[in-house]
N, C-alpha and C positions, 0 to 999 in steps of 0.2 A: 504494500500500500504506500503510495507516494504522497507527499505534501510539499508545497513549494516553500513554506516557511514554518518552522516549528512553533508551536504555541508557547506562551509564557508558562513555565512550569515552576512549581515550588522548589526552592533549594532546601538543603538539609535543615538550615535554621528555621525556615518557614514550616517545614513538616513537623519539626519538634514543637514549635509553638502551637500548631493545630492540634496535635495529639496531647499536649500538656493542657490544653484548654477544655478538653472534654473529660468526662468521668462519671462516677456514680453508678456504673454498670447499667446505664439506661439502655433500652432496647428499641430498635426500629426494625420494621419488617416490610419486605416487598414480596408480592406474590404474582406470578405470571399465570394467567387464567385463560382457558380455551373457550372459544365461542362456537356453538354448534347449530347446525340447521335443525329447526324443530321437527321437520318431516323426516329427514334422512339420518339425522344425528352425526353427519359428517362435519368436518371443520367448515365454518362459514366465514369468509373474509369480509366481515361486517364491522370491524373495529371503528372505522370512521363514522359510520351511521350511529353506532351505539354511543360513542363519545359525544356526538352532537346532542343526543338525547340527555346526556349527563350534564350538559350546559357549562362546560369549563370547570367542573369540580376537580380541584387539583389532586385529589386522592387517586384519580384515574388518568392513565396516559397510554399511548400506543406503544407497542413493541415492534420488533422487526417483522414477525409474521402478521399478516392482515387479519388473521383469525384469532388474535390474542389481544388481551388488555392487561396491563399491569396495575395492581393497586398497591398503595404504600401507606404506611402509618406515619404519624409524627413520632418523634423520639418519646418513648414512654418510660415513666419511672418504675413501672412494674410489668411483669409478664401479663398479669390480669388486664392492665390498661391496654397493652398492645393487642391482646386477643380480642378485647371488646371493640377496639377500633377495626380489627379485621372482620369481625362478625357483622358490624354495622355496614362496612363497605361492601361486603358480599351481599347483604340484604338489599342495599341500595342499587347495586349493580343488577341483581336479579329482577328487581322491580322495574328498572329502566329498560331491561332487555325484553320485557313481556311482548310477545307477538313478533319479535324480530329474531332473536337467537336464544338459545339455552346456554347458560354458562356452566362450566364443569372444570374440575381441577384434578390433574394427574400429571406425571412426568412427560408422557406423550399420549396422543390420541390412540386408542387401541386398534382402530381399523382404517383410518384415513391414509391416503397415499403418502409416499416418501417425500414429495415436494408440494409446496403450496405457494399461494400469492403472498407478496410482501407489501408492506407499507412503503410509500414513496416520499421523497423529500429529504433534504439535509443529509444527515449521516447515513440514513437508510440507503440512499442512492450510492453513497461512497462504498458501503458494505457490499451492495449488490454488484457494483462495478468491479470490485476487487475479487470477490469470492464466487460470483456467478451462480451456477447451480448448487454449489455448496451452501450458499446463503439460503436458497429456497428449501433446503433440507432441514433447516434449523427450526423445525416445528416442535420445539421442546419447551418445557415449562418448569421453572424451579421456584424454590422458596429461599429467599435470602434473608439472613438474620444478621443485623448489625448490633454490636455491643461496644459501648464506650468504656474502655478499660480504665483510663485515667493515668496520665503520665506517659511521656514518650518512651522512656526506657522500659517501663513496665509493659507497655503495649507491644514493643518489639520482642520482649522475652516471651510473652504469652503467644504472640503470633508464631514464633519459631517452635514453641512447644506444641501448639495446636495441630501442626502439620501431622504429627504422629497419630492423632485421633480422627483424622478424616475418614479412614475406613470404617470405624465404628459408627460415625454419623451417617455414612453412605448406606450401611446395612440397615440401620434403624429407620431411615427415611426413604428407603427404596420403594418406589410406587410407579414403576413403568415396565411391567413384564411383557406386555403385548405391543406389537408394532406391525402395521400393515395387515392386520387381521390374524396374525399368528403369534403364538407364544415364542418370544425371542430366545428362550433358554437362559435369560438373564433376569435377575431381580429388578434391575434397572438398565434399560437399553439407552436411556437418555444420554449418559456421558459418551457412549460409543458414537452417537450422532454428533455431539458437540466437538468431539476430538478430531473431526475433519477440519476444524478451525484451529489456529495456533493458540498457544498459551492456555492450555487446559490441564486439568488434573492437579497433581500435587505441586504446589508452588516452590520456588527456590527458597532456600534459607537466606535471610537477610542479616548481615553482621552489624549493620549500622544504618542510620538515616542517611549518611553520606552515600552509602552504597545504593539505597533505594532511590535517592535523588539522581544518582548517576545512571541507574537503569532506566528511569523514566526519561531522562535527557537523551540517552542513547537511542531508545525506542522512537522518540520524536524525530531526532536527527536522521535516523535510518528510514523514517517514513512508515515503519511497521506498526508502531503504537503511537499514533498522533495525539492521543489524550489518555490520561490515567485510567479512565473508566474502561478502556480496552485492554487493561491488564486483567484477563478473563479467568485467571486461575480459580480453583475451588475455594481458595482462602486468600484474602488480600487485606492489607491496610488500606482503608478508603481515604485517599488523599484529600478529599473535599470535606467529608463528614468528621474525620478524626476518629473513626471507629475501626474495629476489626469486623470484616464482613465474611461470614460463612456462606458459601455459595454451593455447597455440596448437596443439600437436600433436594429431592424432587418436590414439586408442588404436591400438597397434601389434599386428599379428597374432601375432608371435612375440616371445619374450624377446630373441632376438638382434637383431631389428629395433629393439626398444625401446632396447637398449644403444647402438646407433648414434646415436639421437636424444639420449639422455641425455649421452653423451660429448661430442657436438658442443655441446650447450647449456652444459655446464660449462666447456668450453674456450673458448667464445665469451665467456661472462661473465668468465672469468679474463683473457682477452686485453684486453677493454675496461677491466677494473680496472687492469691493468698500464699501459695507455696513459694512464689517468687519473692514476696515480701519477707517471708520467713527464711530466705536464703537456702531453701531446699533445692537440690539439683532437679531440674526439669528434664524430662525425657527428650533426648536428641538422637535421632536415628538417621541413617543414610536414606536418601530419597528413594532409592530402588527398593529398599525393604518396605517402606510405606506403600509404594506402588504395588508390591506383591500382595499386601493385605487388601489394598483397594480393589484389586482385580477379584480377589475372593469375595469381597463384600458385594461387588456388582454382579458377579456370576451367581453366587449361591445365597446371597442375602442372609437371612437369619439362620438358614439351615447349614451354613458352612462353618469353617473354622478360621481363626485368625492366629497368626504366629506372633509369639512374644518377640518384640523388636530387638531384644538383646540376646536371649537364649535360643530363639528359634522354636521353642516348644509351642505346639498348636493347642488352642483352647476353643471349645465350641463358642460360636459367635454369641449365642444367647447368654451363655455364662459370662462371657467377657462384658457384654452390655449390662448384665445384672450387677457385676462388680463395680462398673463405672457409675451406675445410678446410685448405688450405695455410697460410693466415695464422694459424690457431689451433693448428696442429700443434705448434709449440714449447711452448706452454702445456700442451697435452695430454701431451706427453712429460714435462714437469716434474711434472704431476699424476698420472702413471702410467696414463692412459687412452688412450695412443696406439694400443694394439692394438684398442680398441673403435672407433676411427675407420675401421678396415677395413670395419665394417658401415655406417658413414656413407658411405664411398665406394661401396659396393655399392648403397646406396639411391639415390645420384645416378644410377646406371645404370638401376635399376628399383626404385622404391619400392612401397609397398603398393598405391597406386592402379593402377600399371602391372601389377603382378602379379595383382591381382584381375581386371582386364580380360582378361589372358591366360588365367587359369583359367576365367573365364566363357565365353570363346570355345570352349574345349575341352570343358567339362563342364556348361555352362548355369549359370543363377543358383542353382538348387538344389544343383548340384555344388559351386559356389563356397562356399556356406554350409557344406557338409560339409568342404570343404578348410580353412576357417577353424577348425573344431573340431579338425581333425587337427594343425594347427600351433600349438595353444594352448600346449603345453608345450615347444615347440622352442626 
């Protein structure tokens, strides 16, 4: 991707100021949601029409696929507040969509084709020009969770430690087993589609804010990353918001399921931050080992195993997630999101991928898509 003049990017000092200015473990959430034809239940490229109905409400905005709308919350002091904002936004979206489209949430549409129409204008035209048919295949939907850690050094330490836990988050939040009408054989096929684009998966370790500023500058000068939001890894320091952004979860079918993922993410970040403050050693593993676990999480989901990143010993994924939930429970209690961990524990038994396969066995893939629409406001 080329650009004639690189944008003005934050230097290391500015990055430190931005991340020092946020904190309190506040939470912000973004959800990418599918729009379906009410008659066929296929993806419907009607985002423009739906956004017109929503009258400029800033909670809603277009995404690259024309059959998708993103909703976002304001920074919330608690998980309960963030989830309440999500629930209200979903209800308002569903009300505005009446007679036009049916909204639904999952990592990918279970039976629509591999390519779809894109929104036009601005950066969407740039993406389409650069990536062509690859851009048209990005019919994927994620749940992004922002957490304001507090303190630039603290944020960087937590970011580096969180890399090791991306496989656990991927397994917990997997919600995309079907693609193009067939079982993909994966708990989440979404990342295998996204990986046709650059800068996906496990992000690089960052040793300093100087390094991050240099990486952003290099990407802009090279023309490959003209702006920081195109740093598309599954985890990133958000250079504008001053947060850590977890991008690994699939979009969750219901608000309740999203709450379990959000609460776990906030409590995990808080636990790592507390360990950093106590000068405990945080887990630091080679990227390829994390990627091995990530593959197992995407392929087998909850039914697989994850390797200890130090010893190599394999542990059932459900057991590993249970241990992690127990480890973060004290911070969840302190933050007031312990109740939402009930949904996390339920997901360890049967997450979105498990439930989708159960519904498809009973109702077929068409019935599964109908079920997704029925669960949208749950």
